[in-house]
C-alpha positions in Angstrom: 4.3 14.1 4.2 5.1 10.8 6.0 6.1 7.1 4.8 6.3 3.6 6.1 7.9 0.7 5.4 6.3 -2.4 5.3 7.5 -6.2 4.6 4.6 -8.2 2.5 4.4 -11.7 4.6 1.6 -13.2 2.8 2.4 -16.3 0.4 0.8 -15.0 -2.5 1.9 -11.4 -2.1 -0.5 -8.4 -3.0 -2.7 -9.5 -5.5 -6.4 -8.6 -7.1 -8.5 -8.8 -3.9 -6.2 -7.6 -1.0 -4.8 -5.0 -3.9 -8.7 -3.5 -3.9 -9.0 -3.7 -0.2 -5.6 -1.4 0.1 -7.4 1.0 -2.9 -10.7 1.3 -0.8 -9.2 1.7 2.2 -7.0 4.4 0.3 -10.1 6.2 -0.7 -11.6 6.9 2.7 -8.3 9.5 3.6 -8.2 12.7 2.3 -4.1 12.6 2.1 -2.8 11.9 -1.2 -1.5 8.4 -0.5 1.3 6.2 -2.9 3.0 2.9 -3.0 6.7 2.4 -3.6 8.2 -0.8 -4.7 11.9 -1.8 -3.9 12.9 -0.4 -7.1 11.5 3.0 -6.5 8.5 2.9 -8.6 5.7 5.0 -7.3 1.7 4.8 -7.9 -1.0 6.0 -7.0 -2.5 4.1 -4.0 -6.0 4.8 -5.6 -5.4 2.6 -9.0 -5.7 -0.8 -8.5 -4.2 -1.7 -11.9 -1.2 0.5 -11.1 -0.3 -1.6 -7.8 -0.9 -4.5 -9.4 1.5 -3.6 -11.9 4.3 -3.3 -9.2 3.8 -7.4 -8.9 4.3 -7.4 -4.9 5.6 -10.7 -4.1 6.0 -12.1 -0.2 9.5 -10.8 1.0 9.3 -7.8 -0.5 9.2 -4.4 1.4 7.2 -1.3 0.0 6.8 2.1 1.2 3.4 3.5 1.7 3.8 7.8 1.2 1.2 10.1 2.6 0.8 13.3 2.7 -1.9 15.4 4.0 -4.1 16.2 7.3 -5.2 12.7 8.0 -1.5 11.1 6.7 -0.6 9.3 10.0 -4.0 7.5 10.6 -3.5 6.6 6.9 -0.2 5.1 7.2 -1.1 3.3 10.5 -4.3 1.7 8.8 -2.8 0.8 5.7 0.4 -0.5 7.1 -1.7 -2.3 9.0 -3.5 -3.7 6.4 -0.1 -4.8 4.1 1.6 -6.2 6.9 -1.3 -8.7 7.5 -2.6 -9.3 4.4 -4.6 -13.0 4.4 -5.6 -15.1 1.3 
């Protein structure tokens, strides 16, 4: 199991469009993937509604957790996506 901390720099945080991009990308990996907020709430990366329920805003740090055979690649690609969110 691996994890990666990413700070959200997008002015509008992680909202529906970007959240959907994250979910679509996460579904491409065989690893089990979760997203955790600063309060320790951890949700499945395969559920847009659960991700949106975290209320991730600019300046917050999130942790991506991945467990499986492609976890390194998953953490790298999903981390890159979150670090470079654009509206």
